[in-house]
PASESE-947436 format. One line per 5 residues: number of its first residue (from 1); their letters; for each residue x, y, z of N, C-alpha, C. Coordinates in steps of 0.001 Angstrom, whole numbers, plus 524288, in hexadecimal, padded with zeros to 5 digits. Example, Ala and Ser with C-alpha at 12.3 -4.5 7.8 and 13.67 -1.06 7.14 Angstrom:
BEGIN
1	as	83386,7E9C6,81E78,8300C,7EE6C,81E78,83390,7F31C,81E78; 83232,7F736,81BA8,83566,7FBDC,81BE4,83264,8001E,81EBE $
***
This chain:
BEGIN
1	xxxxx	D87E6,F2CC6,8B9A6,D87EC,F273A,8BAEA,D8B90,F245E,8B728; D8DEB,F2059,8B928,D91B0,F1D5C,8B61A,D8F45,F1833,8B44D; D91D6,F1578,8B0A3,D8FE3,F1062,8AEDC,D8EC1,F0CCC,8B37F; D8A81,F09F2,8B301,D88E2,F067E,8B735,D8499,F08E1,8BA8F; D83D8,F0E0B,8BA2C,D7FAC,F1087,8BD29,D7A6D,F0E81,8BB33 $
6	xxxxx	D76DE,F0D72,8BEC1,D71F9,F0AD8,8BD5F,D6DAE,F0E88,8BB87; D6E88,F13AB,8BB9D,D6A71,F1753,8B9FD,D693E,F168C,8B436; D646C,F14E5,8B310,D630B,F13CE,8ADA7,D5D41,F14C0,8ACBD; D5BFC,F1528,8A7BC,D5693,F15B1,8A627,D5427,F1064,8A515; D4F18,F104F,8A3EC,D4C5F,F0B4F,8A336,D4DA9,F0867,89E2C $
11	xxxxx	D5008,F0B12,89A4C,D5105,F0864,89547,D56B6,F0885,8939C; D5A51,F08BF,89751,D5FC9,F0807,895EE,D6360,F0CAD,89664; D615E,F1141,897B6,D64BF,F15CB,89891,D6769,F1546,89DDF; D6C89,F164F,89E05,D6F75,F1689,8A2EE,D7179,F1C12,8A3A4; D7086,F1E49,8A83C,D722B,F23A5,8A947,D77FE,F2468,8A864 $
16	xxxxx	D7B39,F20CF,8AA5D,D80E2,F2187,8A9DC,D828B,F21D4,8A421; D8032,F1EB4,8A0C8,D81AE,F1E9C,89B3E,D7FA8,F2372,89861; D7ACB,F24D9,89945,D7890,F2965,896AF,D7B3C,F2E6D,89849; D7C53,F2F02,89D49,D7EBC,F33D7,89F23,D848C,F3411,89DD2; D8707,F2F94,89D18,D8C74,F2F87,89B34,D8C99,F31B2,8959B $
21	xxxxx	D88EB,F2FE2,89256,D88A8,F31DE,88CF6,D8781,F37BC,88CF2; D83A6,F3964,89004,D824A,F3EEA,89041,D86F9,F4226,891FF; D89C7,F4059,895F0,D8E53,F4336,897F0,D9291,F43C2,893D6; D935B,F3FBF,890BA,D9746,F400D,88C8E,D958D,F43AC,8882D; D9085,F438C,886C8,D8E8B,F474C,882F2,D8F4E,F4CE0,88500 $
26	xxxxx	D8E48,F4DA8,889FF,D8EE3,F52CA,88C68,D9494,F548B,88C42; D980E,F511E,88DDC,D9DA5,F5274,88DD1,D9F72,F53E9,88851; D9E07,F50CF,88479,D9FAA,F51DE,87F15,D9D8D,F5716,87D22; D98B9,F5852,87E68,D9663,F5D44,87CB6,D98F6,F61E1,87F76; D9A3F,F614A,88475,D9CEE,F6579,88747,DA249,F6686,884DB $
31	xxxxx	DA51B,F6261,883A5,DAA47,F62F0,88135,DA9BC,F65AB,87BED; DA5C1,F643D,878F2,DA4CA,F66C3,873E5,DA417,F6CAB,87489; DA1D8,F6E45,878FA,DA0E7,F73D3,87A11,DA599,F7671,87C9D; DA9F0,F7398,87D00,DAEB8,F75D2,87F28,DAF21,F759A,88508; DABE6,F7259,88776,DABE9,F71D2,88D2A,DAEEA,F6CE2,88EA1 $
36	xxxxx	DB29A,F6D63,89234,DB57E,F68DC,89432,DB1B6,F65B2,89789; DB0A1,F60E4,89608,DACCA,F5DA9,898C3,DAEF5,F583F,899B4; DADD1,F5623,89E42,DAF89,F50D9,89F84,DAB60,F4E2D,8A2D7; DABD6,F490F,8A327,DA846,F45E9,8A64F,DAAED,F449C,8AB7A; DA7D0,F43B7,8AF7E,DAA0E,F427E,8B4A2,DAAE7,F3CAB,8B568 $
41	xxxxx	DA9F5,F399C,8B156,DAB19,F3403,8B190,DABE4,F31EE,8AC14; DAE7C,F2D6F,8ABBB,DAED6,F2AA7,8A6CD,DAA09,F271F,8A660; DA94B,F24B2,8A1F4,DA485,F21B4,8A107,DA384,F1D71,8A518; DA784,F1A98,8A6A0,DA6B6,F162E,8AA2B,DA845,F174E,8AFCF; DA977,F1C1B,8B0F2,DAB22,F1DAF,8B62A,DA662,F1F60,8B95E $
46	xxxxx	DA6B9,F1ECF,8BE84,DA27C,F206D,8C1F8,DA4AF,F2347,8C6BF; DA6B2,F280E,8C5F3,DA8CD,F2AFA,8CA6B,DA46B,F2C9E,8CE1F; DA5CB,F2D83,8D2F3,DA1F4,F2F44,8D6CF,D9FE2,F34A3,8D54E; D9B8A,F3624,8D7B0,D995D,F3B53,8D6B4,D9D34,F3F86,8D870; D9FCE,F3E9D,8DCBE,DA3B1,F424D,8DEA9,DA82B,F42DE,8DAC3 $
51	xxxxx	DA9FE,F3E7E,8D8A2,DAE4C,F3E9C,8D4D4,DACAC,F4169,8CFD1; DA7DD,F40A1,8CE15,DA606,F4348,8C956,DA644,F4932,8CA09; DA486,F4B0E,8CE8E,DA4C5,F50A7,8CFA6,DAA52,F52A3,8CFCF; DADCC,F4FA3,8D23C,DB356,F512E,8D283,DB5BC,F5182,8CD17; DB437,F4DF1,8C997,DB644,F4DF9,8C441,DB46D,F52BC,8C12F $
56	xxxxx	DB050,F5537,8C2FC,DAE46,F59DB,8C056,DB105,F5EDA,8C212; DB47A,F5E6F,8C5DF,DB73A,F6313,8C7D9,DB9CB,F6606,8C356; DB927,F6B24,8C355,DBB54,F6E60,8BF38,DB7A5,F6F34,8BAA3; DB341,F6C76,8BA98,DAF67,F6D10,8B665,DABE1,F71BA,8B780; DA98B,F73D2,8B364,DA5CB,F7812,8B3F3,DA042,F7611,8B4CB $
61	xxxxx	D9F2C,F716B,8B2A1,D99F6,F6F1C,8B2F4,D9A8C,F6945,8B3DF; D9731,F6722,8B733,D96E7,F6180,8B80F,D9147,F5FD8,8B713; D9093,F5BC7,8B3DF,D8B58,F59BA,8B2D2,D8B5C,F53DE,8B3C8; D87C7,F5218,8B709,D86FF,F4C8E,8B7F7,D8216,F4AF8,8B4FA; D82B9,F478A,8B125,D7E6F,F45F6,8ADB2,D7BA9,F411C,8AFCC $
66	xxxxx	D767F,F4154,8AFF4,D7353,F3CF4,8B1DD,D6E41,F3C9D,8AECB; D6BAC,F381E,8AF42,D662C,F37AC,8ADD7,D6379,F35B2,8B2C6; D5E98,F370D,8B359,D5BC8,F365F,8B837,D583C,F3191,8B816; D5611,F303E,8BC92,D521F,F2C23,8BD01,D4E80,F2D99,8C17B; D4992,F2C35,8C0DF,D45C8,F2D64,8C503,D41B3,F2919,8C539 $
71	xxxxx	D3D73,F29E9,8C271,D3903,F2658,8C2BF,D374E,F244C,8BD68; D3A77,F253F,8B972,D3927,F2393,8B42A,D35A1,F2761,8B14B; D335C,F2B08,8B414,D2FCE,F2EDD,8B1B5,D3256,F3438,8B111; D35D8,F35A1,8B4A4,D3849,F3AD3,8B489,D3BA2,F3B78,8AFAA; D3BB6,F4046,8ADA0,D3EF3,F419F,8A925,D416E,F46E5,8AA39 $
76	xxxxx	D4587,F4813,8A766,D47A3,F4D4F,8A7A9,D4D5B,F4D96,8A90E; D4F48,F526B,8A8D3,D54C2,F539D,8A9DB,D54FA,F576C,8AE66; D58B3,F568D,8B1E6,D59AB,F5A40,8B623,D5F81,F5ABD,8B6E9; D6115,F5F4C,8B8C2,D669E,F604B,8B981,D6786,F625A,8BEFD; D6AA1,F5F89,8C1F1,D6C03,F6117,8C740,D70E3,F647E,8C71E $
81	xxxxx	D70E8,F6875,8CA68,D7569,F6BDE,8CB1D,D7685,F6C0E,8D0F3; D7B03,F6DFC,8D264,D7CA3,F6DE4,8D7DB,D79B1,F71D8,8DB2E; D7841,F7036,8DFE2,D75DF,F73D9,8E3A3,D79BA,F781D,8E525; D7EB8,F7737,8E416,D82D0,F7AF5,8E56B,D841E,F7EAE,8E0E7; D81A7,F7DCB,8DC4C,D829F,F8127,8D7BD,D7D45,F82DF,8D596 $
86	xxxxx	D7AA4,F8629,8D88E,D7549,F87BC,8D73F,D74D7,F8A33,8D1DA; D78E8,F8CE5,8D01B,D78AD,F8F8E,8CB05,D786F,F8BB8,8C679; D7943,F86B5,8C762,D78E2,F82DA,8C32E,D734E,F8120,8C214; D6F90,F831C,8C513,D6A18,F8199,8C42B,D6870,F82C5,8BE90; D69BE,F8763,8BCA7,D6833,F88D9,8B754,D6AAD,F8539,8B349 $
91	xxxxx	D6FB2,F83E9,8B40B,D7261,F8077,8B054,D7027,F7AF5,8B08F; D6EF5,F7916,8B53C,D6C90,F73E7,8B5C5,D6748,F73D4,8B303; D6461,F780B,8B37D,D5F5E,F7871,8B0CC,D5FF8,F785F,8AAED; D63F9,F7AFB,8A8F4,D64F7,F7B04,8A34F,D667F,F7595,8A164; D69C1,F72D5,8A46E,D6B46,F6D89,8A2E9,D668B,F69ED,8A2C4 $
96	xxxxx	D6350,F6A25,8A6CD,D5EA8,F66E4,8A710,D5AF8,F680D,8A286; D5A08,F6D06,8A185,D5679,F6E8E,89D49,D5887,F6CD7,897FC; D5D9C,F6D6F,8971F,D5FEB,F6C12,89213,D5F70,F663D,890F7; D60A4,F6301,894DF,D6065,F5D55,8940B,D5ABC,F5B7B,893A0; D5741,F5D97,896CD,D51C7,F5BE0,89688,D4F5D,F5D53,89145 $
101	xxxxx	D510E,F61B7,88F09,D4F17,F6340,889DE,D50C1,F5F3B,885C8; D55A2,F5D8A,88607,D5794,F598F,8825B,D54A0,F546C,8831E; D53C9,F52F3,8880E,D513A,F4DF9,8892F,D4B52,F4E21,88859; D4914,F52D6,8884B,D436B,F5343,887B2,D4081,F5176,88C88; D42DF,F523C,89112,D4050,F50BA,895ED,D3FE8,F5576,89990 $
106	xxxxx	D3E9B,F549E,89E74,D3DBE,F58D3,8A230,D42D9,F5B49,8A3FD; D42D4,F606F,8A464,D4733,F6333,8A6CC,D4601,F6386,8AC9D; D48B0,F6056,8AFA6,D47C7,F6033,8B54D,D4B0D,F6450,8B81D; D4E7A,F6701,8B535,D5118,F6B9F,8B72A,D5602,F6AE9,8BA57; D57AB,F6F5E,8BC7D,D5C5E,F6FAB,8BFC4,D5AE0,F6E4E,8C55B $
111	xxxxx	D5E21,F6B24,8C7DA,D5CF6,F695C,8CD27,D61F2,F690E,8D064; D613F,F695D,8D576,D656F,F6818,8D91B,D6366,F63D0,8DCA4; D6703,F6105,8DF09,D6587,F5D32,8E302,D698A,F5D96,8E75C; D67C7,F5F70,8EBB9,D6B38,F6046,8F030,D6BF1,F5B3A,8F343; D7094,F5A92,8F563,D71B5,F5623,8F8BF,D6DE5,F5610,8FD57 $
116	xxxxx	D6BFA,F517F,8FEA1,D6871,F50FE,90315,D6B68,F50EB,9083D; D707C,F4FDF,90802,D739A,F4F83,90CC7,D7724,F5439,90DA8; D78AE,F56D6,9096D,D7C31,F5B53,909E6,D79C2,F5FF0,90708; D76DE,F6321,909E6,D7430,F6794,9077F,D781F,F6B43,904E8; D768F,F6D6F,90079,D79F4,F70F7,8FD92,D7D8F,F6E35,8F9C1 $
121	xxxxx	D7D25,F6900,8F980,D8056,F65ED,8F5DE,D7CBA,F62C0,8F25A; D7EDA,F6110,8EDFE,D7BCC,F5E29,8EA2C,D7B0D,F5878,8EBB1; D7694,F565D,8EA45,D755E,F50DD,8EB12,D78D1,F4D6F,8E796; D7973,F4F07,8E2A7,D7C55,F4BCB,8DEF0,D8234,F4C43,8DFCB; D84A8,F47CF,8E0CA,D8A3F,F47B8,8E1E8,D8D96,F49D5,8DD85 $
126	xxxxx	D8C12,F48D8,8D8B0,D8F2E,F4AAB,8D447,D8EE8,F50A3,8D3DF; D8A81,F52EC,8D534,D8A18,F58A3,8D54A,D8D66,F5AC3,8D9C7; D8CE3,F5869,8DE5E,D9000,F5A19,8E2EC,D95CB,F59FB,8E1B8; D979B,F55C5,8DF5F,D9D3C,F552F,8DE7D,D9F3C,F58F0,8DA51; D9C2C,F59F4,8D63E,D9DDB,F5DB1,8D23D,D9DF4,F633F,8D473 $
131	xxxxx	D9A29,F6497,8D7BA,D9A22,F69B4,8DA48,D9EDD,F6A2C,8DDE2; D9FF8,F660D,8E0D0,DA47F,F6614,8E461,DA99F,F66A8,8E15F; DA9B5,F64BA,8DC7B,DAE6A,F6531,8D93D,DAEF4,F6AA2,8D6DE; DAB0F,F6DF9,8D7BB,DAB5F,F7353,8D5DC,DA920,F7455,8D07A; DA62A,F709A,8CE66,DA3C5,F7164,8C943,D9F67,F7571,8C9D6 $
136	xxxxx	D9F88,F79AA,8C6BC,D9BBD,F7DDC,8C782,D962D,F7CC4,8C5AA; D9576,F790C,8C206,D9042,F77BA,8C00D,D8FB9,F71C3,8C019; D8C0A,F6FCC,8C336,D8B80,F6A29,8C3FF,D85CD,F6897,8C31F; D8506,F64BA,8BFA8,D7FBB,F6305,8BE4B,D7F56,F5D0E,8BE30; D7ABE,F5B1C,8BF6D,D7966,F559E,8BEC1,D745B,F5597,8BB9E $
141	xxxxx	D7497,F5378,8B6E9,D700E,F5388,8B36A,D6D98,F4E1E,8B336; D6882,F4DFF,8B429,D6563,F493B,8B37B,D62C1,F49B7,8AE2E; D64F8,F470A,8AA49,D6345,F4757,8A4D6,D5EDA,F437D,8A3CE; D5A28,F44C1,8A57C,D55B6,F4151,8A4A6,D556D,F3CFD,8A8B0; D5149,F39E9,8A849,D5054,F3580,8ABDD,D50C0,F3070,8A8C9 $
146	xxxxx	D54D8,F2D6F,8A9DB,D55A9,F28B2,8A6C9,D51B9,F2463,8A7FE; D4EA8,F24FD,8AC2B,D4A97,F2114,8AD36,D4563,F2294,8AAB0; D4541,F26EB,8A7DB,D40B1,F288A,8A4DF,D4189,F26CC,89F35; D3DB1,F244B,89CE7,D3E59,F2202,897AE,D3FE8,F260F,8939A; D3D7B,F2AA4,8939F,D3EA6,F2E9B,88FAA,D4423,F30D4,89061 $
151	xxxxx	D4590,F3230,89539,D4ACC,F3441,89630,D4EF4,F3022,89511; D4DFA,F2B4B,896AC,D51CD,F2729,895B4,D52AA,F2662,88FDC; D4E7A,F2640,88CD3,D4F00,F2589,88726,D525C,F29E6,884D2; D51A5,F2EAA,886A2,D54BF,F3316,884BA,D5A79,F3264,88634; D5B7D,F30C9,88B07,D60D6,F303C,88D01,D63D5,F2BC4,88A62 $
156	xxxxx	D611E,F282B,887ED,D63AE,F23B5,8856B,D65D6,F24FF,87FFF; D64DD,F29B9,87E0C,D668F,F2B42,878CA,D6B4D,F2EE4,87942; D6FBC,F2D32,8773D,D7490,F303F,877AE,D7406,F35C4,87571; D714C,F3650,87113,D70A1,F3B84,86EBF,D6DB9,F3F2A,8727F; D6A20,F3D05,87575,D6757,F402E,87956,D6AFA,F41E0,87DB8 $
161	xxxxx	D6E55,F3E54,87F82,D7221,F3FAE,88391,D75C1,F4401,881A5; D7744,F43B7,87CB5,D7A9C,F47BE,87A7B,D77C2,F4D02,87A47; D72C8,F4CEB,878F0,D6FAF,F51C0,878D7,D6F26,F540D,87E56; D6E99,F50C0,88235,D6E51,F5292,887A2,D7377,F5523,8892F; D77D0,F52B6,887A7,D7CF8,F54F0,888D2,D7D92,F5A43,8863B $
166	xxxxx	D7BD8,F5ABF,88166,D7C37,F5FC1,87EA6,D790F,F63F4,8817B; D747B,F6289,88375,D7144,F6648,8865B,D7420,F681A,88B45; D76B1,F6478,88DEC,D79B3,F65E1,89297,D7E53,F6961,89130; D80FA,F6823,88CE7,D8593,F6B2A,88B55,D841E,F70D5,88A43; D7FB5,F71AD,887CB,D7E09,F770F,886B3,D7D89,F7A2F,88BC6 $
171	xxxxx	D7B50,F77CA,88FCB,D7ABA,F7A70,894DD,D8016,F7B45,89763; D8370,F7754,8972B,D88A6,F77C5,8998D,D8BD4,F7C05,896CD; D8B79,F7C43,8919E,D8E39,F8066,88EC8,D8C52,F85C2,8908B; D8743,F864F,89138,D851C,F8B44,89318,D8729,F8C78,89891; D8725,F88A0,89BF5,D8914,F8947,8A14A,D8EC6,F8B12,8A15C $
176	xxxxx	D91F1,F88CD,89DF4,D978F,F89F4,89DD1,D98F2,F8E68,89A17; D950D,F90C8,897A5,D95EB,F94FE,893D3,D9973,F9334,88F58; D9840,F8E8D,88D57,D9B1B,F8C36,888F9,D9752,F8BB9,88469; D9931,F8CA9,87FB2,D95E2,F8C2D,87B0A,D94C6,F866E,879ED; D8FC8,F851A,8796B,D8E3C,F7FCD,87805,D8F6E,F7EE3,8723F $
181	xxxxx	D91D7,F7A7E,87105,D9308,F78FA,86B9B,D8FB8,F7443,86A41; D8C76,F74DF,86652,D88F3,F70A2,864A2,D8C12,F6BCB,8630E; D89C9,F6746,863E0,D8C32,F626E,86224,D8CDF,F6291,85C37; D9181,F6158,85A69,D92A0,F6160,854D7,D94A0,F668F,852C8; D9434,F6AA3,85602,D9626,F6FBD,85452,D9C16,F6FF4,854EF $
186	xxxxx	D9E8C,F72DC,8518C,DA431,F7385,851D5,DA554,F789F,854B6; DA85C,F7876,858F8,DA9AE,F7D4F,85BB1,DAC41,F813B,85805; DAB15,F864C,858C1,DAD02,F8A74,85560,DB2F9,F8A55,854DD; DB5B9,F8915,8591C,DBB76,F8918,858EA,DBDAE,F84C1,85579; DBA6C,F80E7,85404,DBC3E,F7CB5,850A2,DBAF5,F7DAF,84AEA $
191	x	DB838,F8202,849C4,DB6C9,F8327,84453,DBB50,F856A,84159 $
***
């Protein structure tokens, strides 16, 4: 979501702002681990879901970062993967488990959501478009419920967002068979 999106928590958290910070922490950590990483939009840009997927063309992994909302009571992390990439279920489960452990909330697990109008295709447009662009691993992560007081309070702390990004990076490094480099560590080739 881009600036101006109305998705927010009850005490001042905005999904677009929190997930922008998380995405930048994620990108920086991936680069630290030697992975070429980029965002599908600039801070104030709002490309269509189709355009975001097209911008991911040539990537090995696409992640759409979100925080969820339901009834104010629900908590937890869930990770959607494409109905067309069944082998990503395990990776989606690892991403969900890693972030929920950091947040101290429920691991709601790996999920798919099929289109109600086009069977065999994904409900989420950003997943559909990234799959259509040929990205081999496509995920949409719901990082907690911003309408839940406990999850929202956690999401409002930048250090927590950075810890969530680090948890995701560890899973992505494993997926890509890349060595994870701890924050603050100096890569061996620079010693």
